Backbone of each chain as ProteinMPNN parsed JSONL, in Angstrom:
{"seq_chain_A": "MCLVGLAGGFVNGLLGVGGGMLFIPGLVYLGGLDEYHAHGSSLLIVLPVSMVSAVVYLLRGQVEWSLALKIALGGVIGAYIGARLTRSVPGRWLRYALAVTMVLAGTGMIL", "coords_chain_A": {"N_chain_A": [[100.483, 161.654, -2.032], [103.074, 160.946, -1.651], [104.22, 163.228, -0.598], [103.094, 163.28, 1.935], [104.352, 161.055, 3.009], [107.058, 161.896, 2.885], [107.003, 164.156, 4.612], [106.074, 163.043, 7.059], [108.057, 161.106, 7.479], [110.284, 162.754, 7.68], [109.763, 164.189, 10.068], [109.763, 162.016, 11.786], [112.467, 161.17, 11.631], [113.847, 163.519, 12.363], [112.832, 164.228, 14.92], [112.356, 161.917, 16.339], [109.878, 160.819, 16.902], [106.887, 158.881, 16.263], [105.319, 159.697, 13.958], [102.794, 159.303, 13.237], [100.968, 161.291, 13.734], [101.072, 162.841, 11.519], [100.915, 161.016, 9.395], [98.419, 159.71, 9.719], [96.264, 161.749, 9.504], [96.956, 162.52, 6.886], [96.555, 160.169, 5.399], [93.849, 159.904, 5.737], [92.644, 162.354, 4.785], [93.923, 162.923, 2.337], [94.414, 160.443, 1.211], [92.03, 159.186, 1.317], [91.283, 157.165, 3.072], [89.442, 155.33, 5.636], [89.145, 155.879, 9.239], [89.996, 153.539, 10.622], [91.492, 152.043, 8.722], [93.386, 153.96, 8.16], [94.717, 154.191, 10.605], [95.788, 151.558, 10.928], [97.342, 151.347, 8.577], [99.096, 153.446, 8.988], [100.596, 152.496, 11.158], [101.916, 150.384, 9.938], [103.493, 151.795, 8.147], [105.046, 153.386, 9.84], [106.75, 151.563, 11.004], [108.991, 150.561, 9.154], [110.035, 153.116, 8.619], [110.753, 154.169, 11.135], [112.681, 152.325, 11.703], [114.759, 152.884, 9.902], [115.418, 155.519, 10.728], [116.219, 154.955, 13.365], [118.512, 153.441, 12.892], [120.237, 155.367, 11.807], [120.609, 157.048, 14.052], [121.73, 155.159, 15.708], [124.154, 154.575, 14.417], [125.452, 156.92, 14.896], [125.975, 156.64, 17.512], [123.999, 157.314, 19.299], [122.11, 155.877, 20.689], [121.015, 154.772, 23.712], [121.313, 151.81, 25.199], [120.441, 150.714, 27.667], [118.557, 152.53, 28.461], [116.769, 152.367, 26.285], [115.876, 149.75, 26.585], [114.449, 149.821, 28.995], [112.436, 151.604, 28.244], [111.167, 150.156, 26.212], [110.22, 147.947, 27.642], [108.471, 149.112, 29.602], [106.786, 150.355, 27.795], [105.503, 148.255, 26.418], [104.009, 147.056, 28.481], [102.401, 149.246, 29.184], [101.069, 149.772, 26.757], [99.495, 147.53, 26.503], [97.76, 147.807, 28.723], [96.591, 150.236, 27.987], [95.256, 149.582, 25.59], [93.238, 148.019, 26.593], [91.852, 149.811, 28.148], [90.682, 151.585, 26.435], [87.961, 151.39, 25.758], [86.584, 152.191, 28.023], [87.235, 154.723, 28.985], [86.323, 158.144, 29.023], [86.622, 160.067, 26.093], [86.953, 162.838, 25.324], [87.792, 164.721, 27.393], [90.168, 163.639, 28.201], [91.654, 163.936, 25.906], [91.826, 166.729, 25.782], [93.266, 167.171, 28.112], [95.667, 165.959, 27.427], [96.406, 167.616, 25.348], [96.86, 170.022, 26.692], [99.005, 169.199, 28.257], [100.87, 168.793, 26.212], [101.24, 171.424, 25.29], [102.298, 172.652, 27.593], [104.619, 171.073, 28.06], [105.897, 171.501, 25.652], [106.407, 174.253, 25.771], [108.091, 174.243, 27.973], [110.294, 172.961, 26.873], [111.152, 174.711, 24.958], [111.976, 176.939, 26.377]], "CA_chain_A": [[100.777, 160.73, -0.926], [104.522, 160.949, -1.423], [104.509, 164.362, 0.289], [102.737, 162.832, 3.285], [105.446, 160.187, 3.425], [108.27, 162.695, 3.114], [106.811, 164.99, 5.801], [106.023, 162.17, 8.238], [109.384, 160.52, 7.645], [111.176, 163.823, 8.122], [109.492, 164.413, 11.491], [110.221, 160.805, 12.469], [113.924, 161.18, 11.729], [114.343, 164.714, 13.05], [112.397, 164.355, 16.308], [112.301, 160.631, 17.026], [108.506, 160.407, 17.225], [106.392, 157.966, 15.238], [104.909, 160.356, 12.72], [101.375, 159.005, 13.031], [100.185, 162.532, 13.773], [101.035, 163.345, 10.137], [100.501, 159.945, 8.482], [96.991, 159.379, 9.828], [95.445, 162.745, 8.793], [97.291, 162.474, 5.461], [95.91, 158.997, 4.807], [92.398, 160.12, 5.751], [92.185, 163.475, 3.956], [94.481, 162.874, 0.979], [94.369, 159.079, 0.69], [90.648, 158.733, 1.3], [91.059, 155.988, 3.911], [88.683, 155.583, 6.857], [90.001, 155.967, 10.429], [90.587, 152.244, 10.965], [92.545, 151.7, 7.762], [94.455, 154.948, 8.302], [95.462, 153.788, 11.801], [96.543, 150.342, 10.643], [98.345, 151.632, 7.555], [100.098, 154.307, 9.607], [101.488, 151.646, 11.955], [102.751, 149.624, 9.0], [104.431, 152.757, 7.566], [105.955, 153.865, 10.886], [107.748, 150.521, 11.317], [110.256, 150.691, 8.399], [110.55, 154.479, 8.714], [111.443, 154.269, 12.425], [113.867, 151.465, 11.64], [115.802, 153.643, 9.208], [115.838, 156.608, 11.618], [116.93, 154.365, 14.506], [119.84, 153.025, 12.431], [121.054, 156.579, 11.691], [120.973, 157.443, 15.422], [122.606, 154.1, 16.221], [125.478, 154.748, 13.808], [126.067, 158.089, 15.537], [126.181, 156.324, 18.925], [123.012, 158.044, 20.095], [121.12, 154.983, 21.289], [121.428, 154.23, 25.011], [120.589, 150.535, 25.222], [119.754, 150.487, 28.946], [117.375, 153.399, 28.401], [115.849, 151.809, 25.284], [115.3, 148.513, 27.127], [113.424, 150.216, 29.977], [111.325, 152.213, 27.497], [110.464, 149.081, 25.512], [109.53, 147.142, 28.657], [107.343, 149.899, 30.1], [105.893, 150.639, 26.678], [104.678, 147.076, 26.132], [103.043, 146.941, 29.592], [101.471, 150.361, 29.064], [100.239, 149.628, 25.557], [98.518, 146.478, 26.813], [96.756, 148.431, 29.598], [95.901, 151.269, 27.218], [94.359, 148.952, 24.626], [92.086, 147.518, 27.345], [91.138, 150.956, 28.729], [90.108, 152.442, 25.395], [86.502, 151.379, 25.703], [85.923, 152.661, 29.241], [87.592, 156.085, 29.387], [85.749, 159.195, 28.179], [87.677, 160.54, 25.222], [87.165, 164.262, 25.075], [88.568, 165.411, 28.429], [91.521, 163.092, 28.153], [92.312, 164.581, 24.766], [92.145, 168.102, 26.18], [94.345, 167.101, 29.112], [96.903, 165.662, 26.709], [96.761, 168.81, 24.575], [97.437, 170.971, 27.654], [100.32, 168.66, 28.584], [101.743, 169.064, 25.071], [101.557, 172.852, 25.255], [103.184, 172.924, 28.729], [105.917, 170.423, 27.833], [106.504, 172.19, 24.512], [106.919, 175.522, 26.283], [109.241, 173.912, 28.828], [111.457, 172.571, 26.066], [111.636, 175.883, 24.207], [112.63, 177.863, 27.312]], "C_chain_A": [[102.273, 160.694, -0.601], [104.921, 162.087, -0.484], [104.191, 164.007, 1.734], [103.858, 161.97, 3.849], [106.705, 160.962, 3.77], [108.157, 163.488, 4.415], [106.829, 164.145, 7.069], [107.381, 161.556, 8.529], [110.374, 161.526, 8.181], [111.013, 164.083, 9.62], [109.983, 163.223, 12.317], [111.73, 160.846, 12.684], [114.45, 162.342, 12.551], [114.05, 164.676, 14.54], [112.26, 163.027, 17.053], [110.914, 160.252, 17.51], [107.967, 159.607, 16.042], [106.103, 158.622, 13.894], [103.451, 160.103, 12.394], [100.514, 160.252, 13.001], [100.143, 163.211, 12.404], [100.494, 162.283, 9.173], [98.99, 159.739, 8.508], [96.097, 160.437, 9.165], [95.707, 162.731, 7.288], [96.581, 161.333, 4.755], [94.4, 159.178, 4.736], [91.991, 161.172, 4.72], [92.709, 163.413, 2.521], [94.366, 161.477, 0.365], [92.966, 158.504, 0.646], [90.375, 157.482, 2.134], [90.155, 156.352, 5.091], [89.641, 155.503, 8.054], [90.723, 154.649, 10.73], [91.749, 151.89, 10.041], [93.706, 152.687, 7.853], [95.349, 154.594, 9.492], [96.384, 152.613, 11.509], [97.658, 150.598, 9.645], [99.468, 152.477, 8.131], [101.103, 153.477, 10.408], [102.438, 150.862, 11.061], [103.821, 150.532, 8.387], [105.496, 153.158, 8.591], [107.067, 152.843, 11.169], [109.038, 150.647, 10.5], [110.887, 152.074, 8.528], [111.33, 154.662, 10.022], [112.729, 153.452, 12.42], [115.038, 152.217, 11.004], [116.335, 154.772, 10.099], [116.681, 156.061, 12.766], [118.346, 153.97, 14.1], [120.764, 154.24, 12.317], [121.517, 157.042, 13.076], [121.97, 156.44, 16.016], [124.032, 154.273, 15.708], [126.206, 155.953, 14.415], [126.351, 157.831, 17.019], [125.191, 157.026, 19.834], [121.842, 157.16, 20.537], [121.701, 154.471, 22.597], [120.62, 152.963, 25.239], [119.848, 150.302, 26.525], [118.468, 151.311, 28.996], [116.324, 152.803, 27.463], [115.131, 150.57, 25.819], [114.18, 148.832, 28.114], [112.202, 150.799, 29.276], [110.486, 151.12, 26.833], [109.626, 148.262, 26.487], [108.287, 147.867, 29.167], [106.313, 150.135, 29.021], [104.961, 149.482, 26.373], [103.61, 146.908, 27.204], [101.963, 148.016, 29.436], [100.526, 150.209, 27.895], [99.145, 148.588, 25.774], [97.381, 147.039, 27.674], [95.912, 149.426, 28.79], [94.881, 150.693, 26.254], [93.1, 148.443, 25.324], [91.214, 148.665, 27.871], [90.302, 151.711, 27.699], [88.598, 152.527, 25.451], [85.854, 152.088, 26.89], [86.186, 154.13, 29.572], [86.954, 157.117, 28.45], [86.837, 159.907, 27.401], [87.99, 162.015, 25.282], [88.07, 164.947, 26.105], [89.998, 164.938, 28.466], [92.313, 163.764, 27.034], [92.722, 166.024, 25.102], [93.305, 168.121, 27.171], [95.681, 166.85, 28.426], [97.372, 166.872, 25.915], [97.419, 169.847, 25.487], [98.845, 170.522, 28.043], [101.321, 168.959, 27.47], [102.19, 170.519, 25.063], [102.543, 173.187, 26.38], [104.585, 172.355, 28.498], [106.654, 171.111, 26.688], [107.137, 173.508, 24.952], [108.166, 175.292, 27.134], [110.488, 173.592, 28.031], [112.026, 173.751, 25.299], [112.442, 176.788, 25.132], [113.977, 177.336, 27.814]], "O_chain_A": [[102.683, 160.452, 0.534], [105.838, 161.941, 0.324], [104.923, 164.384, 2.649], [104.264, 162.125, 5.0], [107.338, 160.726, 4.799], [109.085, 163.501, 5.224], [107.511, 164.481, 8.037], [107.808, 161.491, 9.682], [111.205, 161.205, 9.031], [111.998, 164.185, 10.351], [110.542, 163.392, 13.401], [112.214, 160.589, 13.787], [115.381, 162.183, 13.34], [114.903, 165.043, 15.348], [112.068, 163.017, 18.269], [110.78, 159.448, 18.432], [108.528, 159.654, 14.947], [106.568, 158.174, 12.846], [102.926, 160.617, 11.406], [99.473, 160.29, 12.345], [99.284, 164.056, 12.153], [99.724, 162.589, 8.262], [98.355, 159.609, 7.461], [95.251, 160.082, 8.344], [94.781, 162.912, 6.498], [96.066, 161.501, 3.65], [93.745, 158.686, 3.817], [91.115, 160.932, 3.888], [92.009, 163.811, 1.591], [94.237, 161.338, -0.851], [92.727, 157.469, 0.023], [89.362, 156.811, 1.936], [90.094, 157.51, 5.505], [90.799, 155.11, 7.905], [91.911, 154.644, 11.052], [92.828, 151.498, 10.485], [94.863, 152.316, 7.652], [96.574, 154.684, 9.409], [97.581, 152.65, 11.793], [98.783, 150.132, 9.828], [100.64, 152.269, 7.816], [102.308, 153.721, 10.348], [103.615, 150.694, 11.382], [104.938, 150.083, 8.134], [106.68, 153.258, 8.27], [108.184, 153.215, 11.529], [110.101, 150.825, 11.094], [112.111, 152.206, 8.544], [112.421, 155.232, 10.028], [113.726, 153.824, 13.038], [116.161, 152.185, 11.509], [117.546, 154.961, 10.214], [117.724, 156.622, 13.104], [119.283, 154.144, 14.879], [121.936, 154.164, 12.685], [122.685, 157.39, 13.255], [122.91, 156.809, 16.719], [124.995, 154.136, 16.462], [127.437, 155.991, 14.44], [126.9, 158.692, 17.707], [125.49, 157.303, 20.995], [120.726, 157.643, 20.733], [122.745, 153.818, 22.608], [119.408, 153.015, 25.447], [118.745, 149.756, 26.515], [117.438, 150.86, 29.499], [115.141, 152.741, 27.8], [113.948, 150.358, 25.552], [113.115, 148.217, 28.09], [111.066, 150.522, 29.663], [109.256, 151.151, 26.882], [108.476, 147.925, 26.205], [107.189, 147.311, 29.167], [105.11, 150.122, 29.284], [103.777, 149.683, 26.104], [102.448, 146.649, 26.892], [100.77, 147.734, 29.541], [99.331, 150.48, 28.01], [98.02, 148.74, 25.297], [96.204, 146.793, 27.408], [94.686, 149.45, 28.897], [93.782, 151.228, 26.104], [92.021, 148.431, 24.731], [90.001, 148.516, 28.022], [89.336, 152.39, 28.046], [88.016, 153.588, 25.226], [84.713, 152.54, 26.794], [85.446, 154.725, 30.355], [87.034, 156.983, 27.229], [87.854, 160.308, 27.966], [89.156, 162.409, 25.29], [89.0, 165.665, 25.739], [90.922, 165.709, 28.724], [93.483, 164.11, 27.199], [93.815, 166.472, 24.753], [94.201, 168.961, 27.089], [96.698, 167.443, 28.787], [98.571, 167.134, 25.813], [98.408, 170.475, 25.11], [99.761, 171.337, 28.148], [102.466, 169.329, 27.732], [103.367, 170.815, 24.857], [103.51, 173.917, 26.16], [105.592, 173.032, 28.703], [107.872, 171.287, 26.736], [108.255, 173.836, 24.556], [109.152, 176.024, 27.04], [111.602, 173.907, 28.448], [113.223, 173.801, 25.019], [113.466, 177.34, 24.73], [114.644, 178.002, 28.606]]}, "seq_chain_B": "MLVITIAIITGVISGMGLGGGVFLVPALALLVASAQHEAQGSTLMAYLPTALVAAITHYRHGNVDLPISWRVAVSGLFGAIVGALLAGILPPMLLRRVFGLFLLVLGIYSVLRPGGDQSK", "coords_chain_B": {"N_chain_B": [[113.714, 153.269, 37.499], [112.023, 155.414, 37.279], [112.106, 155.863, 34.54], [110.869, 153.528, 33.55], [108.324, 153.849, 34.652], [107.484, 156.204, 33.341], [107.512, 155.218, 30.733], [105.501, 153.289, 30.887], [103.236, 154.884, 31.358], [103.191, 156.542, 29.025], [102.966, 154.505, 27.236], [100.402, 153.536, 27.807], [98.859, 155.705, 26.928], [99.557, 155.628, 24.251], [98.633, 153.078, 23.574], [95.955, 153.543, 23.685], [95.556, 154.768, 21.38], [96.266, 157.399, 21.138], [98.653, 158.478, 20.488], [101.272, 158.12, 22.007], [103.983, 158.393, 21.695], [104.855, 161.02, 21.273], [104.979, 162.026, 23.803], [106.913, 160.738, 25.149], [109.607, 161.422, 24.488], [109.767, 164.216, 25.349], [109.277, 163.763, 28.11], [111.474, 162.23, 28.844], [113.471, 164.058, 28.295], [112.839, 166.265, 29.942], [112.22, 165.25, 32.534], [113.94, 163.102, 33.11], [116.251, 164.121, 32.375], [117.663, 163.39, 30.089], [120.0, 163.542, 27.382], [119.155, 165.316, 24.404], [119.449, 164.14, 21.767], [120.071, 161.471, 22.417], [117.806, 160.741, 23.833], [115.909, 160.764, 21.775], [116.986, 158.901, 19.913], [117.085, 156.548, 21.459], [114.394, 156.22, 22.036], [113.325, 155.767, 19.471], [114.587, 153.321, 18.842], [113.612, 151.698, 20.886], [110.986, 151.593, 20.231], [110.679, 149.917, 18.081], [110.208, 146.96, 18.428], [107.577, 147.011, 19.516], [106.246, 148.352, 17.482], [106.462, 146.524, 15.429], [104.899, 144.352, 16.331], [102.422, 145.678, 16.527], [102.014, 146.437, 13.856], [101.845, 143.942, 12.545], [99.59, 142.884, 13.827], [97.53, 144.692, 13.05], [97.659, 144.315, 10.322], [96.874, 141.659, 10.048], [94.259, 141.897, 10.895], [93.202, 143.099, 8.766], [93.251, 145.851, 8.559], [94.782, 147.429, 6.939], [95.801, 149.337, 4.18], [97.417, 148.275, 1.601], [98.55, 149.174, -1.036], [98.594, 152.04, -0.805], [100.001, 152.35, 1.629], [102.474, 151.338, 0.936], [103.469, 153.217, -0.932], [103.58, 155.561, 0.652], [105.304, 154.709, 2.659], [107.74, 154.231, 1.308], [108.448, 156.822, 0.368], [108.533, 157.91, 2.851], [110.819, 156.767, 3.938], [112.89, 158.146, 2.695], [112.389, 160.725, 3.677], [112.846, 160.215, 6.382], [115.586, 159.624, 6.476], [116.705, 162.075, 5.666], [115.683, 163.735, 7.724], [116.79, 162.52, 10.038], [119.51, 162.81, 9.538], [119.697, 165.582, 9.487], [119.027, 166.117, 12.148], [121.325, 165.211, 13.323], [123.109, 167.199, 12.738], [122.204, 169.434, 14.077], [122.696, 171.288, 17.113], [122.226, 170.0, 20.497], [120.577, 171.658, 22.169], [119.223, 173.306, 20.383], [117.848, 171.411, 18.879], [116.179, 170.435, 20.851], [114.576, 172.68, 21.253], [113.33, 172.885, 18.771], [111.835, 170.551, 18.843], [110.183, 171.213, 21.007], [108.73, 173.346, 19.945], [107.361, 172.062, 17.893], [105.781, 170.358, 19.446], [104.233, 172.179, 20.856], [102.746, 173.394, 18.777], [101.407, 171.116, 17.862], [99.875, 170.468, 20.111], [98.142, 172.685, 20.329], [96.888, 172.498, 17.853], [95.593, 170.023, 18.119], [93.484, 170.613, 19.75], [92.077, 172.527, 18.361], [91.497, 171.501, 15.834], [89.221, 170.412, 13.215], [86.616, 168.14, 14.043], [87.769, 167.259, 16.368], [87.041, 165.637, 18.42], [86.982, 163.064, 17.638], [88.574, 159.831, 17.28], [92.107, 159.773, 16.916]], "CA_chain_B": [[112.29, 153.072, 37.809], [111.325, 156.576, 36.715], [111.989, 155.663, 33.096], [109.853, 152.499, 33.3], [107.027, 154.46, 34.966], [107.168, 157.106, 32.23], [107.231, 154.396, 29.553], [104.189, 152.655, 31.063], [102.204, 155.918, 31.18], [103.109, 156.913, 27.606], [102.488, 153.297, 26.561], [98.945, 153.512, 27.975], [98.336, 156.736, 26.015], [99.78, 155.111, 22.902], [97.737, 151.933, 23.388], [94.604, 154.066, 23.49], [95.524, 155.376, 20.053], [96.377, 158.851, 21.273], [99.991, 158.927, 20.104], [102.105, 158.277, 23.194], [105.375, 158.658, 21.344], [105.196, 162.434, 21.393], [105.165, 162.385, 25.21], [108.059, 160.016, 25.7], [110.834, 162.207, 24.325], [109.776, 165.343, 26.298], [109.38, 163.269, 29.49], [112.873, 161.837, 29.051], [114.309, 165.262, 28.265], [112.546, 167.184, 31.039], [112.167, 164.607, 33.848], [115.089, 162.219, 33.332], [117.419, 164.91, 31.967], [118.42, 162.742, 29.02], [120.425, 164.405, 26.281], [118.075, 165.307, 23.416], [119.673, 163.155, 20.703], [120.013, 160.125, 22.98], [116.391, 160.489, 24.143], [115.229, 160.463, 20.509], [117.528, 157.666, 19.347], [116.678, 155.412, 22.286], [112.95, 156.061, 21.853], [113.124, 155.135, 18.165], [115.026, 151.932, 18.923], [112.715, 150.98, 21.801], [109.661, 151.502, 19.632], [110.651, 148.941, 16.976], [109.475, 145.708, 18.673], [106.151, 147.314, 19.663], [105.734, 148.712, 16.159], [106.379, 145.288, 14.653], [103.716, 143.619, 16.796], [101.234, 146.459, 16.166], [101.834, 146.382, 12.403], [101.376, 142.594, 12.196], [98.221, 142.748, 14.335], [96.61, 145.441, 12.19], [97.679, 143.689, 9.001], [96.054, 140.445, 10.147], [92.855, 142.298, 11.029], [92.771, 143.7, 7.506], [93.121, 147.308, 8.698], [95.891, 148.055, 6.224], [95.691, 149.522, 2.734], [98.8, 148.027, 1.169], [99.088, 150.032, -2.116], [98.885, 153.38, -0.29], [101.046, 152.225, 2.638], [103.725, 151.099, 0.229], [103.947, 154.499, -1.485], [103.912, 156.49, 1.741], [106.464, 154.185, 3.379], [108.965, 154.429, 0.519], [108.822, 158.239, 0.459], [108.838, 158.139, 4.265], [112.204, 156.366, 4.201], [113.744, 159.273, 2.292], [112.169, 161.783, 4.659], [113.463, 159.827, 7.646], [117.044, 159.757, 6.361], [116.99, 163.513, 5.674], [115.391, 164.237, 9.063], [117.744, 161.988, 11.014], [120.816, 163.426, 9.269], [119.593, 166.97, 9.936], [119.079, 166.083, 13.619], [122.725, 165.02, 13.697], [123.841, 168.46, 12.559], [121.723, 170.428, 15.041], [123.138, 171.163, 18.503], [121.156, 169.446, 21.326], [119.65, 172.67, 22.692], [118.374, 173.752, 19.268], [116.96, 170.29, 18.551], [115.167, 170.402, 21.905], [113.631, 173.786, 21.008], [112.529, 172.514, 17.594], [110.871, 169.572, 19.347], [109.235, 171.952, 21.834], [107.861, 174.123, 19.05], [106.505, 171.061, 17.245], [104.842, 169.881, 20.468], [103.339, 173.306, 21.126], [101.836, 173.505, 17.63], [100.586, 169.908, 17.841], [98.927, 170.58, 21.215], [97.129, 173.682, 19.961], [96.144, 171.952, 16.716], [94.739, 168.901, 18.511], [92.267, 171.163, 20.346], [91.347, 173.373, 17.399], [91.201, 170.858, 14.544], [87.851, 169.962, 13.016], [86.419, 166.75, 14.443], [88.765, 166.976, 17.401], [86.538, 164.667, 19.395], [87.112, 161.698, 17.144], [89.865, 159.173, 17.504], [93.147, 160.282, 16.016]], "C_chain_B": [[111.457, 154.201, 37.215], [111.08, 156.377, 35.223], [110.89, 154.651, 32.777], [108.456, 153.059, 33.565], [106.572, 155.371, 33.821], [106.761, 156.289, 30.996], [105.874, 153.719, 29.66], [103.086, 153.675, 30.793], [102.064, 156.296, 29.696], [102.634, 155.71, 26.777], [100.975, 153.186, 26.64], [98.302, 154.491, 26.991], [98.421, 156.236, 24.577], [98.827, 153.961, 22.586], [96.298, 152.355, 23.17], [94.488, 154.781, 22.141], [95.643, 156.88, 20.09], [97.799, 159.346, 21.025], [100.924, 159.171, 21.27], [103.548, 158.661, 22.905], [105.786, 160.101, 21.543], [105.401, 162.855, 22.837], [106.441, 161.794, 25.792], [109.338, 160.84, 25.639], [110.857, 163.424, 25.267], [109.937, 164.884, 27.741], [110.823, 162.885, 29.797], [113.761, 163.079, 29.153], [114.105, 166.118, 29.51], [112.664, 166.521, 32.413], [113.394, 163.751, 34.135], [116.398, 162.933, 32.978], [118.315, 164.164, 30.98], [118.88, 163.797, 28.022], [119.414, 164.234, 25.139], [118.258, 164.219, 22.347], [119.528, 161.723, 21.221], [118.572, 159.755, 23.348], [115.648, 160.063, 22.878], [115.686, 159.133, 19.917], [117.061, 156.439, 20.118], [115.191, 155.146, 22.143], [112.652, 155.352, 20.536], [113.447, 153.649, 18.232], [114.043, 151.11, 19.759], [111.358, 150.728, 21.172], [109.55, 150.358, 18.619], [109.903, 147.641, 17.283], [107.969, 145.929, 18.808], [105.528, 147.592, 18.306], [105.543, 147.472, 15.299], [105.113, 144.511, 15.016], [102.438, 144.34, 16.359], [100.95, 146.353, 14.667], [101.29, 145.024, 11.975], [99.913, 142.418, 12.613], [97.229, 143.447, 13.409], [96.54, 144.85, 10.785], [96.769, 142.46, 8.987], [94.573, 140.774, 10.22], [92.333, 142.974, 9.763], [92.601, 145.206, 7.565], [94.184, 148.085, 7.92], [95.578, 148.16, 4.731], [97.097, 149.441, 2.15], [99.317, 148.951, 0.061], [99.462, 151.425, -1.617], [100.028, 153.33, 0.72], [102.42, 152.114, 1.987], [104.317, 152.419, -0.282], [104.388, 155.463, -0.39], [105.177, 156.025, 2.466], [107.764, 154.441, 2.619], [109.405, 155.893, 0.562], [109.174, 158.591, 1.896], [110.272, 157.788, 4.606], [113.167, 157.493, 3.833], [113.633, 160.415, 3.295], [112.891, 161.491, 5.959], [114.976, 160.004, 7.606], [117.435, 161.23, 6.409], [116.804, 164.083, 7.084], [116.429, 163.803, 10.079], [119.138, 162.582, 10.802], [120.823, 164.882, 9.724], [119.689, 167.05, 11.46], [120.527, 165.968, 14.088], [123.548, 166.291, 13.605], [123.472, 169.466, 13.646], [122.328, 170.207, 16.425], [121.959, 170.749, 19.396], [120.115, 170.485, 21.773], [118.69, 173.156, 21.6], [117.366, 172.668, 18.9], [115.835, 170.205, 19.572], [114.113, 171.494, 21.67], [112.744, 173.495, 19.804], [111.445, 171.52, 18.017], [109.785, 170.278, 20.145], [108.233, 172.721, 20.996], [106.856, 173.206, 18.361], [105.396, 170.603, 18.195], [103.78, 170.938, 20.761], [102.287, 173.427, 20.022], [100.874, 172.319, 17.605], [99.507, 169.967, 18.925], [97.795, 171.536, 20.881], [96.242, 173.134, 18.843], [95.161, 170.868, 17.166], [93.472, 169.377, 19.22], [91.405, 171.836, 19.28], [90.872, 172.642, 16.158], [89.725, 170.458, 14.445], [87.725, 168.499, 13.397], [87.392, 166.319, 15.51], [88.326, 165.949, 18.425], [86.724, 163.225, 18.946], [88.491, 161.13, 17.461], [90.876, 159.649, 16.473], [93.556, 159.23, 15.003]], "O_chain_B": [[110.35, 153.99, 36.719], [110.003, 156.676, 34.708], [110.082, 154.861, 31.872], [107.518, 152.79, 32.814], [105.421, 155.313, 33.39], [105.797, 156.623, 30.307], [105.166, 153.581, 28.662], [102.119, 153.38, 30.09], [100.951, 156.363, 29.174], [101.983, 155.877, 25.746], [100.327, 152.793, 25.67], [97.332, 154.158, 26.31], [97.488, 156.397, 23.79], [98.282, 153.873, 21.485], [95.513, 151.634, 22.554], [93.437, 155.33, 21.81], [95.176, 157.567, 19.181], [98.117, 160.499, 21.317], [101.333, 160.308, 21.506], [104.246, 159.189, 23.77], [106.919, 160.386, 21.932], [105.942, 163.932, 23.089], [106.977, 162.281, 26.788], [110.065, 160.943, 26.627], [111.87, 163.651, 25.928], [110.644, 165.524, 28.519], [111.333, 163.178, 30.878], [114.672, 163.146, 29.978], [115.067, 166.639, 30.075], [113.148, 167.144, 33.358], [113.843, 163.679, 35.279], [117.492, 162.432, 33.239], [119.54, 164.277, 31.015], [118.223, 164.822, 27.842], [118.882, 163.143, 24.933], [117.327, 163.466, 22.059], [118.941, 160.87, 20.557], [118.163, 158.605, 23.195], [114.857, 159.121, 22.903], [114.864, 158.333, 19.472], [116.689, 155.424, 19.529], [114.762, 153.992, 22.129], [111.824, 154.443, 20.49], [112.683, 152.817, 17.744], [113.687, 149.987, 19.401], [110.663, 149.776, 21.526], [108.449, 149.886, 18.333], [109.046, 147.237, 16.497], [107.173, 145.146, 18.288], [104.425, 147.132, 18.01], [104.583, 147.378, 14.534], [104.361, 144.073, 14.146], [101.492, 143.712, 15.885], [99.8, 146.2, 14.253], [100.384, 144.949, 11.145], [99.102, 141.879, 11.86], [96.212, 142.867, 13.028], [95.492, 144.882, 10.14], [96.002, 142.246, 8.049], [93.733, 140.047, 9.689], [91.17, 143.372, 9.695], [91.902, 145.789, 6.736], [94.45, 149.252, 8.208], [95.145, 147.192, 4.105], [97.864, 150.403, 2.196], [100.424, 149.475, 0.189], [100.524, 151.941, -1.963], [100.926, 154.171, 0.68], [103.392, 152.72, 2.437], [105.5, 152.701, -0.092], [105.436, 156.1, -0.492], [106.019, 156.841, 2.841], [108.77, 154.823, 3.215], [110.584, 156.184, 0.765], [110.009, 159.462, 2.141], [110.884, 158.428, 5.461], [114.128, 157.767, 4.553], [114.634, 160.998, 3.711], [113.476, 162.384, 6.571], [115.58, 160.472, 8.571], [118.38, 161.602, 7.105], [117.655, 164.822, 7.578], [116.897, 164.608, 10.884], [119.864, 162.83, 11.765], [121.813, 165.365, 10.273], [120.349, 167.937, 12.0], [120.912, 166.544, 15.106], [124.552, 166.449, 14.299], [124.311, 170.253, 14.086], [122.459, 169.065, 16.867], [120.816, 171.099, 19.102], [118.915, 170.213, 21.754], [117.507, 173.387, 21.853], [116.196, 172.949, 18.644], [114.685, 169.94, 19.222], [112.918, 171.269, 21.861], [111.555, 173.815, 19.808], [110.29, 171.63, 17.604], [108.601, 169.982, 19.983], [107.04, 172.747, 21.298], [105.67, 173.52, 18.255], [104.235, 170.477, 17.805], [102.595, 170.634, 20.896], [101.093, 173.548, 20.297], [99.68, 172.485, 17.359], [98.366, 169.568, 18.693], [96.627, 171.233, 21.122], [95.02, 173.279, 18.872], [94.039, 170.794, 16.666], [92.49, 168.638, 19.29], [90.179, 171.733, 19.291], [89.945, 173.1, 15.489], [89.07, 170.2, 15.455], [88.618, 167.701, 13.112], [87.799, 165.158, 15.562], [89.136, 165.449, 19.205], [86.64, 162.291, 19.743], [89.42, 161.84, 17.846], [90.542, 159.893, 15.314], [94.422, 159.484, 14.165]]}, "name": "protein", "num_of_chains": 2, "seq": "MCLVGLAGGFVNGLLGVGGGMLFIPGLVYLGGLDEYHAHGSSLLIVLPVSMVSAVVYLLRGQVEWSLALKIALGGVIGAYIGARLTRSVPGRWLRYALAVTMVLAGTGMILMLVITIAIITGVISGMGLGGGVFLVPALALLVASAQHEAQGSTLMAYLPTALVAAITHYRHGNVDLPISWRVAVSGLFGAIVGALLAGILPPMLLRRVFGLFLLVLGIYSVLRPGGDQSK"}
């Protein structure tokens, strides 16, 4: 489990993303948790880990507060809408669409 | 306005449990032309209040395994410090490419993985 933590934390600090994409599968396959507990536990883990990463970026002067404020504001509104939509939207095609978006955006960033 | 729109869209994805965070940094980098380090740092900072509320909510609902979370979180702190310090050494263009590669692999994996239809 420590390896899961190290890997997820590393990705969190290096790339500035939550790390749930590593924590959740790790908690399910290596920790033996079900999806619900893995989700909840992952969120609890991401909080202190993101805090530490954010402080390192902050100390380097790499946090733009006006940008962060807009992201936080939009994020809260979006998360509220998203939580309500979960039950009504078909999952599979959305997942594929997001995967295609990831591949396109990833390619765009490499080039 | 563009930033708020992007944040709302990625927030919706995140609220549906599909991991919106991975879309926010690329959107900022590609559409808003933010510098890579600042996009990542600002995203991390902006995520904290949401993460706090989400963590408390899931904890109250009993969806948290504390003994395992504790171990993963402590090792995660070390990983985060190493990762964040490494990010500081990398030039912005290289960091952006590393992010792009990660995103590419994640996108391919999310289609190919076993049980890809289930919630993440």
